[in-house]
N, C-alpha and C positions, 0 to 999 in steps of 0.2 A: 487780718480782720479779728476783732475781739470775739472771744468764745462766748457762746450763748448759754443761758441757764440750763437748758436740757442736756447739752453735751457735758457741761461741767458736773451736773448731777449724775449722769451715767458713769462718768469717769470716777466720781467719788464712790458710787455704789460698787463698782469693780474693785477699787482700792480697799474698800471696807471688807469685802469678802476675802481678798488676798491677805490683808493684815491679820484678820481673825484666824484664817487657816494657818498662816505661818506661825503666829503666836501659839496656837494650839499644838502644832507639831513641835515647836521649840520647847514648850513646857513639858510635853509628854516625854521627849528624849532626855531632857535635863533631869526630870524626876526619875526616869528609869535608870539613868546613869548614877544618880545619887543613891538610889536604893541598891543598885548592884555593888557599888564600891564601899558603901558604909554598912551594908547589911541591915540597915533599919528600914522601916516602912514609912516613907514620907507621904503625907496626904495633902492634896491641894485644897481640901474642904475644911480643914481645921485651922481656925484662927488666922486666916490669911487674906480676908476680904480686902482691907485697905492696901495691903502689900501687893496683892495681885492687880488691883486697880491701878496702883502706881506703876507697876511693871508694864501693864497693858498700855497705859498712856505714854510711857517712855518709849515703848515699841513703836507706837504711832508716830511720835516725834522723830525718832531716828529714821523710820521709813520715809516720811515726807522730806525731812531735811536732806538726807543723803541722796535720795532719788532726784530731787530738784537741783541740788548743788552739782551733781555729777552730770546728769543728762538733760536737765531742764524739764523733765516730765517724770511722772510715776508710771508704772505699768498700766494702770487704769486710764490715765490720760493718753498714753500711747494708743490704746485700743480705740479711743474715740477721736484721735487726731488732734490733741491739744499740746501746747507747750507753754511753760511759764518763762517769761523774759523780763528783763528790767524795763522800766518805762522808757529809758533811752535806747531801746531796741537791741541791747546786747544781752549776753547770758547773765543770769542772776548769780552773783557771787555767793560763797558759802555763808557769810555772815547774814546777808539779806535772806537767804534761804532759811536759815535758822529762825530769823525774826518772823518770816512768813508762817513757818510751822508752829511757832509759839503763839502767834496771834490768831491762828485759825479758830481756836475755840471761842474767841471773842465774837467772831462772826456768827457762830452757831448759837450764842445765847439769845434765845427767843427768836432767832432767825433775822434779827434786825440788821446785822452786818451783810446778810445776803440780799436784803431788800435794796441796798445801795446798788448792787449789781444789776437789779432789774430796772431801776430808774435812771441810772447814769448812762450817758451816751457811750462812754468807753467801757461799760460793763465791769468796772472794777469794784470788788467787794471791799469790806473793811480791812481784811487781812492783806489785800493787795495794796490799799492805800498806805497802810502802816509800813509795809516792807518795800514800797517803791517798785512793785511788780505789776504785771498784767498777764492775763491768760489769753492766748491767741490760738486760732485754728492753724495747725501746721502738720501736714502729712509727710514732711520730710522732702527729700529729693526725688521721690518716686513720681513718675509721670502718671497722670490720671488716665486710665484706659478702661474701656468696657471689657468684660470677660470675652475671650476669643469667640465663643459660639454666638454671643449676642452681637459682637462686632461684625461677624460675617453676615448675620441676618440683616443688620442695619445697612451694610454695604450692598447686599443683593437687592433690598427693597428700594434703595436710593436709585440704583441703576434701572429699576423697573419703572420709575416715575418719569 
């Protein structure tokens, strides 16, 4: 079943938080190591705006590209039960995963690419159309079960009826 806009948004919000946290940690440790081994004081606030923006965007690209290419999902998509697959129902290869990650910002420009996901029956956004992918609900091979206490309560109340 195609993934809906709410689950896709929740997955993206989770990924955004994780990407930002990982980038911050990586920058902190990199600067700490550079200061330790060079003896100089490197600052992230001096003359680095475009450089840091480029590094942050590259971090985003690598995060989405590698996660989708290897597992078909990012950690955020995993939390909400989503998977990215090829339109032909197979896994998305590395090249198409890179195209999807590169074309994602096109969907974000004024939100126009995301509107396609709202009006199309197959819920594919612009970056999905460009990369030949689709996002589907997929909780993996786990069986869907109620928590044990709730399951016991349902069973007892069915027997009472």
